[in-house]
KEGU-695473 format. One record per residue: x, y, z of N, C-alpha, C in turn. Coordinates in steps of 0.02 Angstrom, whole numbers, padded with zeros to 5 digits. Layout:
N
    neast   nnorth      nup   caeast   canorth     caup    ceast   cnorth      cup
        X        Y        Z        X         Y        Z        X        Y        Z
...
END
This chain:
254
    neast   nnorth      nup   caeast   canorth     caup    ceast   cnorth      cup
   -02732    07177   -12215   -02717     07184   -12143   -02706    07115   -12113
   -02660    07111   -12065   -02645     07048   -12033   -02667    07049   -11959
   -02683    06988   -11934   -02709     06983   -11866   -02673    06927   -11829
   -02663    06938   -11764   -02641     06883   -11721   -02702    06844   -11700
   -02693    06788   -11665   -02749     06749   -11641   -02796    06791   -11598
   -02766    06830   -11551   -02807     06870   -11506   -02849    06922   -11545
   -02817    06956   -11593   -02852     07008   -11630   -02906    06979   -11675
   -02892    06923   -11707   -02942     06892   -11750   -03000    06865   -11709
   -02984    06837   -11650   -03037     06813   -11606   -03084    06869   -11585
   -03055    06926   -11566   -03097     06983   -11547   -03138    07009   -11606
   -03107    07010   -11665   -03141     07034   -11725   -03201    06990   -11741
   -03192    06924   -11737   -03244     06877   -11757   -03292    06859   -11700
   -03274    06877   -11638   -03317     06861   -11582   -03312    06788   -11561
   -03254    06757   -11571   -03244     06687   -11550   -03180    06684   -11508
   -03172    06630   -11473   -03115     06623   -11428   -03051    06605   -11465
   -02994    06623   -11435   -02930     06603   -11464   -02922    06527   -11462
   -02953    06496   -11413   -02951     06423   -11409   -02984    06392   -11470
   -03040    06421   -11492   -03074     06396   -11552   -03030    06403   -11614
   -02996    06460   -11620   -02952     06471   -11678   -02894    06422   -11677
   -02867    06409   -11618   -02812     06361   -11614   -02836    06291   -11631
   -02897    06275   -11611   -02925     06209   -11628   -02936    06203   -11703
   -02960    06256   -11735   -02969     06256   -11808   -02902    06244   -11843
   -02849    06271   -11814   -02782     06261   -11842   -02762    06188   -11834
   -02774    06160   -11775   -02754     06091   -11760   -02787    06041   -11807
   -02851    06053   -11823   -02886     06005   -11866   -02880    06021   -11940
   -02842    06075   -11956   -02831     06092   -12026   -02888    06129   -12059
   -02934    06155   -12019   -02991     06191   -12047   -02972    06263   -12065
   -02933    06295   -12022   -02911     06363   -12036   -02839    06371   -12011
   -02792    06365   -12057   -02722     06372   -12041   -02702    06446   -12046
   -02657    06469   -12004   -02633     06539   -12010   -02592    06547   -12074
   -02586    06609   -12096   -02546     06622   -12156   -02473    06607   -12143
   -02451    06621   -12082   -02382     06608   -12064   -02374    06611   -11988
   -02316    06588   -11965   -02297     06594   -11895   -02240    06645   -11892
   -02246    06698   -11853   -02193     06749   -11852   -02134    06727   -11809
   -02082    06769   -11806   -02021     06751   -11771   -02031    06740   -11696
   -02085    06768   -11669   -02100     06760   -11598   -02144    06698   -11585
   -02162    06662   -11639   -02203     06602   -11631   -02277    06614   -11632
   -02299    06675   -11650   -02370     06691   -11652   -02401    06673   -11720
   -02461    06648   -11717   -02499     06636   -11779   -02520    06703   -11809
   -02510    06710   -11874   -02529     06772   -11908   -02578    06754   -11964
   -02634    06790   -11965   -02687     06777   -12014   -02694    06837   -12061
   -02700    06823   -12126   -02709     06875   -12176   -02780    06878   -12202
   -02791    06915   -12256   -02859     06923   -12283   -02891    06857   -12306
   -02854    06813   -12340   -02886     06749   -12359   -02911    06710   -12300
   -02874    06711   -12244   -02895     06675   -12185   -02955    06707   -12152
   -02958    06774   -12153   -03016     06810   -12127   -03079    06791   -12167
   -03072    06790   -12233   -03129     06773   -12276   -03151    06700   -12265
   -03102    06656   -12256   -03119     06586   -12244   -03153    06577   -12177
   -03131    06614   -12127   -03162     06610   -12061   -03235    06633   -12065
   -03247    06685   -12105   -03316     06708   -12113   -03360    06652   -12141
   -03334    06617   -12192   -03371     06561   -12221   -03383    06506   -12169
   -03333    06491   -12130   -03339     06439   -12078   -03394    06456   -12030
   -03396    06519   -12008   -03445     06540   -11959   -03516    06541   -11988
   -03521    06556   -12053   -03586     06551   -12085   -03611    06479   -12083
   -03567    06432   -12101   -03587     06362   -12101   -03603    06338   -12030
   -03565    06361   -11980   -03579     06342   -11911   -03648    06368   -11890
   -03665    06429   -11912   -03730     06457   -11895   -03786    06415   -11924
   -03771    06380   -11979   -03820     06336   -12011   -03815    06264   -11986
   -03777    06255   -11931   -03771     06189   -11897   -03736    06136   -11939
   -03691    06157   -11982   -03651     06110   -12020   -03591    06089   -11978
   -03575    06025   -11976   -03520     05999   -11936   -03452    06021   -11962
   -03402    06022   -11918   -03336     06047   -11937   -03303    06005   -11991
   -03311    05939   -11988   -03280     05897   -12039   -03311    05911   -12107
   -03376    05921   -12108   -03410     05936   -12172   -03389    06004   -12198
   -03383    06053   -12152   -03361     06120   -12172   -03291    06116   -12203
   -03248    06077   -12171   -03179     06069   -12196   -03178    06043   -12267
   -03222    05994   -12281   -03226     05966   -12349   -03252    06017   -12398
   -03302    06055   -12377   -03334     06104   -12422   -03286    06160   -12441
   -03258    06194   -12390   -03216     06253   -12405   -03148    06233   -12431
   -03129    06170   -12421   -03064     06147   -12445   -03066    06118   -12514
   -03127    06110   -12542   -03134     06080   -12608   -03106    06127   -12662
   -03072    06101   -12712   -03043     06144   -12766   -03096    06185   -12802
   -03158    06158   -12807   -03210     06193   -12843   -03250    06241   -12799
   -03229    06250   -12737   -03267     06294   -12692   -03268    06365   -12718
   -03328    06394   -12723   -03338     06461   -12748   -03367    06503   -12692
   -03327    06549   -12665   -03348     06589   -12607   -03409    06631   -12623
   -03413    06659   -12683   -03470     06702   -12700   -03535    06661   -12703
   -03532    06604   -12734   -03592     06561   -12737   -03612    06537   -12667
   -03561    06523   -12627   -03574     06500   -12558   -03610    06555   -12518
   -03588    06617   -12527   -03620     06672   -12491   -03694    06680   -12513
   -03706    06672   -12577   -03775     06677   -12602   -03819    06622   -12572
   -03790    06563   -12566   -03828     06508   -12536   -03838    06519   -12462
   -03786    06546   -12428   -03793     06562   -12357   -03852    06610   -12347
   -03856    06659   -12391   -03909     06709   -12385   -03978    06676   -12390
   -03986    06631   -12439   -04050     06597   -12448   -04067    06556   -12386
   -04017    06520   -12359   -04030     06477   -12302   -04044    06517   -12238
   -04010    06574   -12230   -04023     06615   -12172   -04091    06649   -12176
   -04112    06668   -12237   -04179     06695   -12245   -04232    06643   -12227
   -04219    06581   -12248   -04265     06527   -12231   -04267    06516   -12156
   -04208    06521   -12124   -04205     06512   -12052   -04242    06569   -12017
   -04236    06630   -12044   -04273     06686   -12015   -04348    06676   -12021
   -04369    06649   -12077   -04440     06636   -12086   -04465    06584   -12036
   -04422    06534   -12023   -04440     06483   -11973   -04449    06515   -11905
   -04402    06558   -11886   -04405     06592   -11821   -04466    06638   -11817
   -04480    06674   -11871   -04538     06718   -11873   -04603    06678   -11863
   -04606    06620   -11895   -04666     06578   -11888   -04674    06553   -11817
   -04619    06533   -11786   -04622     06508   -11717   -04639    06565   -11668
   -04611    06623   -11679   -04626     06681   -11636   -04701    06699   -11642
   -04726    06699   -11704   -04797     06714   -11714   -04840    06662   -11679
   -04818    06600   -11680   -04855     06546   -11648   -04856    06556   -11572
   -04799    06577   -11544   -04795     06590   -11472   -04841    06648   -11453
   -04839    06702   -11494   -04881     06761   -11480   -04955    06741   -11479
   -04975    06700   -11528   -05044     06679   -11532   -05063    06635   -11473
   -05016    06592   -11453   -05028     06548   -11396   -05036    06588   -11332
   -04994    06639   -11322   -04999     06681   -11262   -05066    06718   -11261
   -05085    06744   -11320   -05149     06779   -11324   -05207    06732   -11309
   -05202    06670   -11332   -05253     06620   -11319   -05257    06604   -11245
   -05200    06596   -11213   -05199     06579   -11141   -05226    06637   -11098
   -05219    06698   -11123   -05244     06757   -11086   -05317    06772   -11103
   -05347    06730   -11145   -05417     06739   -11162   -05431    06793   -11212
   -05379    06816   -11247   -05387     06871   -11295   -05409    06846   -11363
   -05397    06782   -11379   -05415     06755   -11444   -05423    06680   -11438
   -05455    06650   -11487   -05461     06577   -11489   -05407    06548   -11533
   -05384    06488   -11517   -05331     06455   -11554   -05348    06382   -11562
   -05353    06360   -11625   -05369     06289   -11637   -05308    06245   -11624
   -05320    06181   -11615   -05264     06134   -11606   -05219    06134   -11667
   -05248    06141   -11727   -05208     06142   -11787   -05161    06203   -11788
   -05186    06261   -11766   -05145     06321   -11765   -05085    06313   -11718
   -05094    06274   -11665   -05040     06265   -11616   -04978    06233   -11647
   -04987    06199   -11702   -04931     06163   -11732   -04909    06191   -11800
   -04940    06247   -11820   -04925     06274   -11886   -04852    06297   -11891
   -04826    06328   -11839   -04756     06351   -11840   -04708    06294   -11848
   -04722    06238   -11814   -04677     06180   -11817   -04681    06147   -11885
   -04741    06145   -11914   -04748     06115   -11980   -04712    06157   -12033
   -04717    06223   -12027   -04681     06266   -12073   -04606    06257   -12066
   -04583    06247   -12004   -04512     06237   -11993   -04489    06172   -12025
   -04531    06119   -12020   -04515     06056   -12053   -04508    06065   -12128
   -04555    06101   -12158   -04553     06114   -12230   -04490    06152   -12249
   -04475    06205   -12211   -04417     06247   -12226   -04352    06208   -12218
   -04349    06166   -12166   -04289     06125   -12155   -04278    06077   -12214
   -04332    06045   -12235   -04326     05998   -12291   -04306    06034   -12355
   -04334    06093   -12366   -04317     06132   -12426   -04242    06151   -12425
   -04218    06173   -12366   -04148     06194   -12361   -04101    06136   -12371
   -04118    06078   -12344   -04073     06020   -12347   -04078    05982   -12413
   -04140    05970   -12436   -04149     05925   -12492   -04190    05954   -12550
   -04212    06017   -12543   -04258     06045   -12592   -04233    06041   -12664
   -04170    06060   -12674   -04143     06062   -12742   -04145    05993   -12775
   -04122    05941   -12737   -04121     05874   -12765   -04191    05846   -12776
   -04235    05856   -12725   -04303     05829   -12730   -04342    05861   -12786
   -04336    05927   -12795   -04372     05961   -12847   -04347    05940   -12916
   -04281    05930   -12921   -04253     05907   -12985   -04277    05837   -13002
   -04287    05796   -12950   -04306     05726   -12961   -04381    05718   -12973
   -04422    05755   -12935   -04495     05744   -12937   -04534    05803   -12966
   -04502    05860   -12975   -04537     05918   -13004   -04568    05963   -12951
   -04575    06026   -12968   -04601     06075   -12921   -04673    06061   -12899
   -04715    06041   -12946   -04785     06032   -12931   -04795    05978   -12877
   -04759    05923   -12884   -04767     05868   -12837   -04741    05888   -12768
   -04684    05923   -12766   -04656     05945   -12702   -04702    05995   -12669
   -04730    06042   -12708   -04775     06092   -12680   -04838    06059   -12651
   -04863    06008   -12683   -04921     05972   -12657   -04904    05937   -12592
   -04844    05909   -12588   -04821     05876   -12527   -04817    05926   -12470
   -04788    05985   -12484   -04783     06037   -12433   -04851    06060   -12408
   -04899    06066   -12455   -04967     06085   -12436   -04999    06033   -12392
   -04984    05970   -12406   -05012     05916   -12366   -04984    05918   -12295
   -04920    05934   -12288   -04890     05940   -12222   -04923    05997   -12183
   -04935    06053   -12216   -04965     06112   -12183   -05035    06096   -12157
   -05070    06051   -12191   -05139     06036   -12172   -05145    05976   -12125
   -05089    05951   -12102   -05091     05894   -12056   -05125    05912   -11990
   -05162    05864   -11965   -05193     05873   -11899   -05144    05852   -11845
   -05160    05869   -11783   -05120     05848   -11726   -05114    05772   -11723
   -05169    05738   -11737   -05169     05665   -11735   -05124    05635   -11790
   -05126    05665   -11849   -05084     05641   -11903   -05010    05651   -11886
   -04994    05709   -11857   -04925     05723   -11838   -04901    05672   -11787
   -04943    05655   -11738   -04925     05605   -11688   -04916    05536   -11720
   -04958    05520   -11769   -04952     05456   -11803   -04886    05452   -11842
   -04866    05507   -11873   -04803     05509   -11909   -04744    05495   -11862
   -04746    05528   -11804   -04692     05518   -11755   -04690    05445   -11733
   -04748    05416   -11721   -04751     05346   -11700   -04725    05299   -11755
   -04746    05313   -11817   -04723     05272   -11872   -04647    05276   -11881
   -04620    05336   -11873   -04548     05345   -11880   -04510    05303   -11829
   -04534    05303   -11767   -04502     05262   -11715   -04509    05188   -11731
   -04569    05167   -11755   -04580     05097   -11771   -04536    05074   -11829
   -04526    05118   -11878   -04484     05101   -11936   -04413    05085   -11913
   -04385    05130   -11872   -04316     05121   -11851   -04308    05060   -11806
   -04356    05048   -11761   -04352     04990   -11717   -04359    04925   -11757
   -04407    04922   -11802   -04417     04862   -11842   -04359    04851   -11890
   -04333    04904   -11917   -04277     04899   -11964   -04215    04872   -11929
   -04204    04894   -11867   -04146     04869   -11829   -04152    04795   -11816
   -04213    04773   -11799   -04224     04701   -11787   -04216    04661   -11851
   -04242    04689   -11905   -04238     04654   -11970   -04166    04650   -11993
   -04128    04703   -11983   -04058     04705   -12005   -04017    04650   -11971
   -04035    04635   -11909   -04000     04583   -11871   -04010    04514   -11902
   -04066    04505   -11938   -04079     04440   -11970   -04040    04434   -12035
   -04022    04491   -12066   -03984     04490   -12128   -04026    04472   -12189
   -04093    04469   -12182   -04136     04447   -12237   -04185    04503   -12256
   -04172    04539   -12311   -04218     04593   -12331   -04285    04567   -12356
   -04289    04502   -12369   -04353     04472   -12391   -04392    04443   -12332
   -04363    04444   -12273   -04394     04415   -12215   -04455    04454   -12191
   -04491    04425   -12144   -04553     04455   -12120   -04541    04523   -12087
   -04489    04529   -12047   -04474     04592   -12013   -04455    04647   -12062
   -04413    04629   -12111   -04391     04678   -12161   -04450    04702   -12203
   -04495    04656   -12221   -04553     04676   -12261   -04602    04717   -12220
   -04604    04704   -12154   -04645     04746   -12110   -04617    04817   -12108
   -04550    04822   -12104   -04517     04888   -12104   -04532    04925   -12169
   -04531    04890   -12225   -04546     04921   -12290   -04618    04945   -12293
   -04664    04907   -12264   -04734     04927   -12263   -04744    04987   -12217
   -04711    04988   -12160   -04715     05046   -12115   -04687    05109   -12151
   -04634    05098   -12189   -04605     05154   -12227   -04654    05180   -12279
   -04690    05135   -12311   -04741     05156   -12360   -04795    05198   -12325
   -04818    05175   -12268   -04870     05211   -12231   -04845    05280   -12210
   -04782    05284   -12191   -04752     05348   -12170   -04749    05396   -12230
   -04729    05370   -12288   -04724     05412   -12348   -04791    05441   -12369
   -04845    05403   -12359   -04910     05426   -12383   -04934    05487   -12345
   -04907    05501   -12287   -04924     05562   -12251   -04895    05624   -12285
   -04843    05614   -12324   -04809     05669   -12357   -04826    05674   -12431
   -04840    05618   -12462   -04852     05618   -12535   -04926    05626   -12550
   -04941    05661   -12604   -05011     05666   -12625   -05033    05603   -12662
   -04983    05565   -12687   -04999     05502   -12721   -04941    05453   -12714
   -04956    05392   -12693   -04904     05341   -12685   -04899    05298   -12747
   -04837    05284   -12768   -04824     05235   -12821   -04766    05191   -12800
   -04767    05130   -12822   -04713     05084   -12805   -04647    05108   -12834
   -04650    05137   -12894   -04589     05162   -12926   -04557    05218   -12885
   -04598    05264   -12861   -04572     05319   -12820   -04544    05293   -12754
   -04578    05244   -12725   -04554     05215   -12662   -04485    05183   -12671
   -04478    05145   -12725   -04413     05114   -12738   -04361    05167   -12754
   -04381    05221   -12787   -04334     05275   -12803   -04309    05311   -12741
   -04354    05322   -12693   -04333     05355   -12630   -04285    05310   -12592
   -04300    05245   -12590   -04256     05199   -12555   -04186    05198   -12586
   -04183    05204   -12652   -04118     05207   -12686   -04082    05272   -12669
   -04120    05326   -12663   -04091     05391   -12646   -04059    05389   -12577
   -04088    05349   -12531   -04060     05342   -12464   -03988    05315   -12467
   -03975    05275   -12518   -03909     05246   -12526   -03863    05294   -12564
   -03889    05325   -12616   -03848     05368   -12659   -03828    05434   -12627
   -03873    05462   -12586   -03861     05527   -12555   -03827    05517   -12487
   -03768    05545   -12479   -03730     05534   -12418   -03766    05558   -12355
   -03807    05610   -12361   -03843     05635   -12302   -03895    05586   -12278
   -03934    05557   -12325   -03983     05507   -12306   -03948    05443   -12281
   -03895    05423   -12316   -03859     05363   -12295   -03833    05371   -12223
   -03805    05429   -12208   -03778     05441   -12141   -03833    05439   -12089
   -03893    05464   -12106   -03949     05464   -12059   -03968    05392   -12041
   -03974    05349   -12091   -03995     05280   -12077   -03938    05238   -12050
   -03877    05252   -12070   -03820     05211   -12050   -03786    05234   -11985
   -03814    05285   -11953   -03780     05314   -11894   -03773    05264   -11837
   -03820    05217   -11832   -03816     05167   -11778   -03786    05101   -11802
   -03806    05082   -11863   -03781     05019   -11891   -03765    05029   -11965
   -03702    05034   -11983   -03683     05042   -12053   -03712    04988   -12097
   -03741    05007   -12152   -03770     04958   -12199   -03846    04957   -12198
   -03877    04992   -12151   -03950     04990   -12145   -03983    05024   -12205
   -03953    05077   -12231   -03983     05111   -12289   -03989    05063   -12348
   -03937    05024   -12362   -03939     04977   -12417   -03988    04920   -12401
   -03991    04900   -12338   -04038     04847   -12318   -04110    04870   -12329
   -04126    04932   -12310   -04193     04958   -12321   -04207    04963   -12396
   -04158    04986   -12435   -04167     04989   -12508   -04185    04921   -12536
   -04149    04869   -12514   -04162     04801   -12539   -04230    04776   -12517
   -04249    04792   -12455   -04315     04770   -12430   -04371    04804   -12469
   -04363    04868   -12485   -04414     04904   -12522   -04418    04879   -12594
   -04362    04862   -12623   -04362     04833   -12691   -04403    04769   -12693
   -04394    04728   -12642   -04432     04665   -12638   -04506    04680   -12625
   -04519    04727   -12581   -04588     04745   -12563   -04626    04772   -12623
   -04593    04813   -12663   -04627     04844   -12721   -04622    04801   -12784
   -04576    04754   -12784   -04565     04713   -12843   -04528    04750   -12898
   -04494    04804   -12879   -04458     04845   -12928   -04384    04843   -12912
   -04345    04817   -12958   -04272     04813   -12949   -04241    04869   -12989
   -04228    04927   -12955   -04202     04986   -12991   -04133    04974   -13017
END
């Protein structure tokens, strides 16, 4: 079956403007343009739009979606299976947050008691699920299931004070790293302070710290495009700078 822009928009629940934009950026081209100048979409385009909307639901950016679905090795069936896993994880996150809200309301109405730790359980589970969805496959392959499971258990048992300390350390790492990067010296005092702050931050997640693992994570920040983009979003090159600072800090040249 074939669809015009208007019909496909109504079918998918998106605007015709969105479909035209997808055409402009090369994300979803119509099968053909008819004699009247209308975009016409066939079954392959319908299937591709479904994939695009799945990725959008998972908060993947349009440029990344374009690379994924446009890759020669893209497998629609495998992608659907992965979408299902990620959506199930997302549903679990929402269920945990809803349960947390229900318990909080009951606590505020005097119907039950709620500890400070319970108030943050939904958010901690969401953090675990987010990390699993984004990096679980690579992290488990690199460090093993047992170590990752212990890390997740440690996150679940974090106190409110520990969670606040992690947030503070994260801010301090980025601020110190930016200052250190401006000096251009990964062996300098500021860079080594950033590496030490990073070690302290890691110990909240790891059941055991080793210099080798610390250096390995810093290398992963460079090798993995997602981590590199996170650190380099403000100043390109910071991921490599942190890697070099950590190598000096640990004395391990990977």
